[in-house]
N, C-alpha and C positions, 0 to 999 in steps of 0.2 A: 628237857630244860635242866640246866646245871645251876648250882648255887648252894648256899648254905645259910643256916641261921647263925646269928652272932649273939652270944649272951650279953645281957645289959652291962655287966661288969667289964666286958671286953670291947665295948663300943669306943672307937678312937674319937678323940675330939681335938679341935684346934681352937686356941684362944687368940682372938684378934683384938685390935684396939676398940672395936665397937661392940664386942660380945663374944659368944662362943658358938661353935658348930659341933654338934655331936653327930657323927656319920652313921646313921642307922643302916643304910644300905648304899654301897657304891661298888663299882666293879673291882677295885683292888682288895676289898675285904669279903664281899659276898659272892663274887663271880657274876652277879647280875649285869647284863649288858643293856637293859632297858629301864631300870629303876634306880634312881638316885634319891635318897631320902635323908634329910638332916633335921635334927631338932635344933632350931636356932634360938638362942637367948640373946636378945638385944639389951644392952645396958641402957638405963633410963636416959632419954634425951639423945641417944645415939642412933645411927643407922649406917648404911654403906652406900657407896656411889652407884649410880645407875649402871646396869649391866644387862646383857642379853644371854639367853640360852638358845642359840639357833636350833630350830627343828625340835624343840622340847617344850612340853607344857610345864607350867609352874603353878602350884597350888599353895596358898597360904591358909593356915588354920591357926587362928589366934587363941591361945589358951587363957591369957589374961592381959589386961591393958588395952591399948589402942595402937594401931599402926596406920601409916599413910603409904599407899603403894602407888 
């Protein structure tokens, strides 16, 4: 298996109109081909449009607040 750890200070993030994505693991930064993990911060009252991840599982872990999936 190939891949690498990324220090917290080096985690790339994307700001969007509905919140922020901090990319903990994705192929372009860690080399992982099977795990994509992001810490998503939704702005209060916001969300994003329905979308799919074909042939992938998605897990939501809510740290605070409530979400509708």
